[in-house]
C-alpha positions in Angstrom: 11.7 3.1 8.4 8.1 4.2 9.0 5.3 1.5 9.2 1.4 2.0 8.2 -0.7 -0.8 9.6 -4.2 -0.8 8.1 -7.2 -3.0 8.0 -8.9 -2.7 4.5 -12.6 -1.6 5.0 -13.5 -1.4 1.1 -15.9 -3.9 0.2 -13.8 -4.7 -3.2 -10.8 -4.6 -1.2 -7.8 -3.4 -3.2 -9.1 -3.8 -6.8 -7.6 -2.4 -10.0 -8.5 1.3 -10.3 -7.6 2.2 -6.8 -4.6 -0.1 -6.7 -3.3 1.9 -10.1 -3.6 5.3 -8.1 -2.1 3.9 -5.3 1.0 2.5 -7.2 1.0 6.1 -8.8 1.2 7.6 -5.6 3.8 5.5 -4.1 6.0 5.8 -7.4 6.3 9.7 -6.9 8.7 9.1 -4.0 12.3 8.0 -3.9 11.8 5.7 -0.9 11.5 1.9 -0.9 7.8 0.9 -0.3 6.4 -2.2 0.4 3.1 -3.7 1.0 2.5 -6.6 3.1 -0.6 -8.9 3.0 -0.5 -10.1 6.7 -3.3 -12.6 5.9 -1.3 -14.5 3.7 2.3 -13.3 4.0 2.9 -12.2 0.7 4.9 -8.9 -0.1 5.1 -6.5 -2.8 6.9 -3.4 -4.0 4.1 -0.9 -3.7 5.6 0.7 -7.0 4.7 -2.4 -9.3 1.1 -2.7 -10.0 1.1 -6.4 -11.2 3.0 -7.2 -7.9 0.3 -5.4 -5.9 -2.7 -7.0 -7.5 -1.1 -10.4 -7.0 -1.2 -9.9 -3.0 -5.2 -10.3 -3.4 -5.9 -7.9 -0.6 -9.4 -8.1 0.4 -11.9 -6.6 2.5 -11.0 -7.3 6.5 -7.5 -8.0 5.7 -4.6 -6.3 7.6 -1.9 -4.9 5.7 1.5 -3.1 6.4 3.0 -0.5 4.0 6.6 0.0 5.1 8.4 3.4 3.7 12.2 3.8 4.1 14.4 6.3 2.3 15.3 9.9 1.9 11.5 11.0 1.7 9.8 8.4 3.9 8.4 11.3 6.1 6.3 12.6 3.4 5.6 9.4 1.8 4.3 8.0 5.1 1.9 10.9 5.2 0.6 10.9 1.8 0.2 7.0 1.8 -1.7 6.8 5.1 -4.0 9.7 4.0 -4.6 7.8 0.5 -5.1 4.4 2.4 -7.8 5.8 4.5 -9.7 7.9 2.0 -10.0 4.8 -0.7 -9.5 1.7 1.0 
């Protein structure tokens, strides 16, 4: 299992358009991928847009993405890069 710890710097937090792109990225992998909002303790399957939106991730929130499965190394690299570029 790999973990990405990240603090959201985007002013709008994780909102609809980039969240949709993030979910699309996650869905391209076979691994089990979860997103945890450390501010409220809520966790969601990163492959489900409505679940991700329900986390209410705002600017300054610390999040943890966990990746576990056969392609976790590639998923980790791609998702970490995506977070840094978009959030």
